[in-house]
N, C-alpha and C positions, 0 to 999 in steps of 0.2 A: 542425457547426451549433448544437447546443443549448447549447453553453458559453459564457460571457462570460469575456472577460480584458481588462486596463488596460494600459495603456502601463508596464513597470516593469522592473526588472533580471530578469525573467522572460520578459515579452512586449514585442516591439517596436514593438507597435501596439495601439489600443484594437479589440477586437470584441464587438459586442453578443450576448446569447444570439437566434438565430434568423436570424444572418446567415451566410452562408457564409464560412470564412478564405480571404483571399485567395490561398493558397499550396494549398488543395484542388483538386486536378487533376480532369478529366472522366471518369477512371477510379476517381476515388473515393479516391485515395491523396495521401498528400503530397507535394508537389511538392519540397520542400526538405528530404525525411526524414533523409537524411544530413548534412546540414548546419544544422540546427536550431539548436545552439550557436550556432557562428560568424555567424548571421543574426540574435540576438537572441533565441531562442525556447528557452532551456532549461525553462522551465515546461513544455512540451510533452513535453521529455523522460522527466519524473516522473509524469506523469499517467497513471493505468492504471485503464479502466473495468470491469475483470475480466471482458469479454466481456457486458457490460450492453447496449453500444450496439448490437453486431452481433445479439444476442437479440432485441431491440426491432425492428430493422429486418426480422429473416427474419419475426417474428410480424406485423407490418404488410404484409409481401409487397412493400415497396417501401422507396426509402433516403428518408434524412432531407432531401436536397435533391429530391427529386419530390414528397414528403408532407410538409413541415414542418408543423408545429403545436404548439399547447399539450399534449396528449395526449401525444405520445410525449416532450416536453421534462419533463414533470411525472414521466413514468415512468422516467427515467434513473435520477436520483440513487436513487430507493428500488430498483429492479432492481440498481444497480452497489452499494449496501450489502448487500444478500442475496447477490450472489456473492461479495464478499470474506468474508462469515460464512462460505460453503462454502468458500473458499480455506483459511481457518484451521481449519476443521474436518478438511478431509481432510489437512492438514498432522498435525493431531491425532492423527489415525489410525494415524498411522508409529507413534507412542508406545507403543503397545498398551495405552495404560491407559483404563480406561473406556469400554471398546470399543462395548460395547451401547449405551451413553448416547450417545457420538457419533454412532453410525451412524442412531440414532434420531433426532437433532438433524438428521444430513443429510438424511434422508427428510423431516422437516418443514418445512425450510427449501426444499427444493425445490419441495416441494407448495405451501409459501406464494409463491415466485417464480412459478408458475405461473396465480396471478390473475389474473382476467380483467382488472380492475380495480384497478391497483398501488396507487392512490392512496388505497385502503379501508387498506392493509396498517398494522398497526401496528409498524412498524419499529424503535421504543425497545424494546417489548416482546421482540421477536425477538434482538434485540443484547443485552439483559437476561439474558435465558435463556441464549444461546450464549456470554456472557462467563462467566458463573457457570463452565460448564464448561471453558472454557480455562482461567481460574485455577486449577481442581481438577488440571488438566493439567501446567500450569506449576508447583506447587508440587509435584506428583510429581517431576517430571523434576529439578528445581532442589535438591529436598531443602531442609531446614531452613538457612537463610542469617541471616548476622548481620544486626543493623539497618543497621549501615553499608552495605550491600548492597540495602536496599529504598530505592530512587531512584524510587519511581513518582509519575510526574508532574512530577519535580523539575525546576527552571528552572536549566540547564546551561550556558546559551546562552554559548562562548565560554569555557567551562571549560578549564582547564588537566589534561588527565587522560593526558598520553603515560605510558605504561607503567603506568597504572592496573589492578590486580585489580579487574577487573569480570564475573570468571566466577560464571556461575549468578546475576548480580543480578538484580534485579528495576527494568527500565527503561522499564515498559510507560506511553505516553505523557509518557514525558521529552522534555524542551526540549534536544536536543544540539545546536541551529544553530550551525554554526562554532565547535563545539569540539573541542579538541586530542586526538584520540584514538590517534596514532601508538604503534604497539607497543603498546596496549592488551591486554588478556585480555577477550574479550567471549564466551568460549566459553559456548555454553548459556543463554546473558544473554536473558532474555525481553525481547523489541525490540519489541513489539506496539503498534503507533500513536505510536513514537517517532520524534521529529522529527531526521532527519539531515542537512538540508540544509547543503550547505557543510562538513559534519565532515570534519575531516582523519584518514583512515582506513590512511593508508601505514601497512603492517606491521602493522596490527590483527588479531587472531586472531578471525574471527566464526565457527569451526567450531560447527557443531551449535547456533547462534543459532537461539531459538524464535520463529516468528512474522514473520519478516523477509521483507519483500516487495521483487521487485525495482525497485520504484519508490522504495523506501528508498535502496534500494544506489544507482541511479542520481541521487540527490539528494545523496548524498556525494562525498568527492573520495580515493579510492586509489590504487592502483597494483599492479604483479605481486608485488610482496611480501604486498599484502592476502588473507589467508584467508578462503575464502567457504563457506557450504555449499554441496551440490549442489541445492540449490533454485533458487541464485539463478545469473547469469552474470554475468562481470565486463563492466561497461560499456566501450564502444569507447573513451569520451572519459578513460578512466584512463589 
């Protein structure tokens, strides 16, 4: 209901915000969920609201279809970002680094996420505070690396990186769209915010990759030889 999408390689149709997707069933499930890619909706398979949509519906006590409105639509992207921060912070706890700071950050973000009017939340400030902590965690886990492995925000669209040694590399926010990462070593690489759309991950080793989300994995192209961290599952379309 809340999101908009345009006819493209990711979506088969145009849909404005506030209008129900024609594939939305009366039981609020997707009528073509198991066939999204074959039906021309691969964009749906890589979107994750991190539970924000469900939480907003719970608070409102009704569904998006029964009570559509700008208040719910405006709250969704804000709560989604806060829930995404909580996802990263929860992973950071696993590394046992800066544990007290991480737990304090989780408590703070959880408190902010319960704000009655989410449009008053300074999301940029929350992201900046959490990002500083995630950076510290990443640097500690990855250790000191050469400048060659600092590819933060790099334009690697279509790059030929087959078999590349990217272990513990900083790939935060890197554009890896359609990159050839076959058999690449990505162990403990920081992949927060990296764009892996159509990246060839066959045979790649992502064991222990930091802050890798399910939506990022879903966006890539892998196979049974791709090694993934336990926090994500192998997509059915691989």
